[in-house]
Structures are given as C-alpha cells and as structure tokens.
C-alpha positions as CSV (number, residue, x, y, z in Angstrom):
1,X,20.1,-9.2,-6.9
2,X,19.9,-6.5,-4.2
3,X,22.5,-6.2,-1.5
4,X,22.4,-3.5,1.3
5,X,25.1,-3.3,3.7
6,X,23.5,-0.4,5.6
7,X,25.7,2.2,3.9
8,X,25.4,1.3,0.2
9,X,22.7,-0.3,-1.8
10,X,23.8,-2.4,-4.8
11,X,21.4,-3.6,-7.4
12,X,22.6,-6.0,-10.0
13,X,20.4,-6.2,-13.1
14,X,21.5,-9.4,-15.1
15,X,19.4,-8.7,-18.2
16,X,21.1,-5.3,-18.6
17,X,24.4,-6.5,-17.2
18,X,24.4,-3.4,-15.0
19,X,25.2,-2.7,-11.4
20,X,23.5,0.3,-9.8
21,X,25.0,1.8,-6.7
22,X,22.9,4.0,-4.4
23,X,23.3,5.4,-0.8
24,X,21.4,3.0,1.5
25,X,19.7,6.0,3.2
26,X,18.2,7.0,-0.2
27,X,16.8,3.5,-0.6
28,X,13.8,4.2,1.6
29,X,11.7,4.6,-1.5
30,X,8.9,2.9,-3.4
31,X,11.2,0.4,-5.2
32,X,12.4,-1.0,-1.9
33,X,10.3,-4.1,-1.1
34,X,10.8,-3.7,2.6
35,X,9.5,-0.1,2.5
36,X,6.5,-1.4,0.6
37,X,5.7,-4.1,3.1
38,X,6.1,-1.7,6.0
39,X,3.8,1.1,4.5
40,X,1.3,-0.6,2.3
41,X,-1.7,0.0,4.7
42,X,-1.1,3.8,4.7
43,X,-0.4,4.1,1.0
44,X,-2.5,1.5,-0.8
45,X,-5.9,-0.1,-1.1
46,X,-5.8,-3.9,-1.3
47,X,-7.9,-5.8,-3.7
48,X,-8.3,-9.6,-3.7
49,X,-7.9,-11.0,-7.3
50,X,-7.9,-14.8,-6.9
51,X,-6.5,-17.9,-5.3
52,X,-4.2,-20.0,-7.6
53,X,-2.1,-23.0,-6.9
54,X,-1.8,-22.3,-3.2
55,X,-1.2,-18.6,-3.5
56,X,-3.4,-15.6,-3.0
57,X,-3.1,-12.9,-5.7
58,X,-3.7,-9.5,-4.2
59,X,-3.3,-6.2,-5.9
60,X,-2.3,-3.0,-4.1
61,X,-3.7,0.1,-5.7
62,X,-2.3,3.6,-4.6
63,X,-4.4,5.9,-2.7
64,X,-2.5,8.9,-4.1
65,X,-0.8,9.6,-7.4
66,X,2.2,7.3,-7.5
67,X,4.9,6.1,-9.9
68,X,3.2,2.7,-9.8
69,X,-0.4,2.2,-10.7
70,X,-0.5,-1.4,-9.3
71,X,1.5,-3.7,-7.1
72,X,0.7,-7.4,-7.4
73,X,1.5,-9.7,-4.4
74,X,1.6,-13.5,-4.5
75,X,1.2,-14.8,-0.9
76,X,1.3,-18.4,0.3
77,X,-2.0,-19.6,1.7
78,X,-0.2,-22.1,3.9
79,X,2.2,-19.7,5.8
80,X,1.4,-16.2,4.6
81,X,4.8,-15.6,3.2
82,X,5.3,-13.7,0.0
83,X,6.4,-15.5,-3.2
84,X,6.6,-12.5,-5.5
85,X,6.1,-8.7,-5.6
86,X,5.5,-7.1,-9.1
87,X,5.5,-3.4,-9.4
88,X,3.8,-1.9,-12.6
89,X,4.7,1.5,-13.5
90,X,3.0,4.1,-15.6
91,X,5.6,3.8,-18.4
92,X,4.7,0.2,-19.0
93,X,7.6,-1.3,-17.1
94,X,7.2,-4.1,-14.6
95,X,9.7,-4.9,-11.8
96,X,9.3,-8.3,-10.1
97,X,10.9,-9.5,-6.9
98,X,10.9,-13.3,-6.8
99,X,11.2,-14.6,-3.3
100,X,12.6,-18.1,-3.3
101,X,13.0,-18.6,0.4
102,X,11.5,-16.6,3.3
103,X,12.9,-17.0,6.8
104,X,12.3,-14.9,9.8
105,X,14.7,-14.2,12.7
106,X,17.5,-16.2,11.0
107,X,21.1,-15.8,12.1
108,X,23.1,-14.8,9.1
109,X,26.8,-14.2,8.3
110,X,27.4,-10.5,7.8
111,X,29.5,-11.3,4.7
112,X,26.3,-11.9,2.7
113,X,25.7,-8.2,2.8
114,X,28.9,-7.5,0.9
115,X,29.0,-6.9,-2.8
116,X,32.1,-6.7,-4.9
117,X,31.4,-5.1,-8.3
118,X,34.8,-6.6,-9.6
119,X,33.0,-10.0,-9.5
120,X,31.0,-8.8,-12.5
121,X,33.8,-7.7,-14.7
122,X,31.8,-7.0,-17.8
123,X,28.9,-5.2,-16.1
124,X,28.4,-1.5,-16.5
125,X,28.6,0.2,-13.1
126,X,26.2,3.1,-12.6
127,X,27.1,5.0,-9.4
128,X,24.0,7.1,-8.4
129,X,25.3,8.3,-5.1
C-alpha cells in the first residue's frame, strides 16, 4: 500500500510487516509509478511482448543505465488502463504494483490520503526522511 499526502510518502510492505516513511518531494524517483508513467517516453524503449487474456504485455527497456533492467506493463485492450506494473532490478528483485481499479477524474475524500502507522502496531517503522 502506498499513501502520499503531498508531504509524506508512506509505503506499507505487508510481507515484511514494514512501514517506510519518505518525504513526498523525494518520491519523484524511479519507484514511483506516476513518475514512470509520466516519463517513460523519454527514458525507455517500449517492446511489445504479446497479447494475453485481454491485456497487452509491454516491456519498457531503459535507454540509459538504470536501476531497473526491465519494466513490464499489463494494459487492458478494452480501455487502455494499466492492470500491473512490474519493475525488475539488477539485484534480482521484482516490485509489482497491482492496479485493481483505475478511475480518472474521480472526486475523492481527502481522508484516503492519510496514514496512521499506529494502525499497524506490530509493523517495523523505517523513517527515511
């Protein structure tokens, strides 16, 4: 789970039971899926892989030396919305963002951008600010 209130970026990693806290301004990096979607044309070459079960599979390959050697996108053929973004790093790790629902221009309650680490009492908090 990733929550950004404009000041602080909270990332909850359930497998590690860990909460990472970063400055939101520092979140404009390659792990930020929004940054990726905004800059992929300048930084990556796209490669069509296949169509599978109503989704296009496309790999983004970096134009310059990058932490990630490949980023794989799954995109709906019916409405062009992303289903998942997987980042493959050079250390053998994969980070996947699964997108269950994609809505544009939706009015949202500001409270969904708040995160309370106390709600995850046993989680280790790693403050990287």
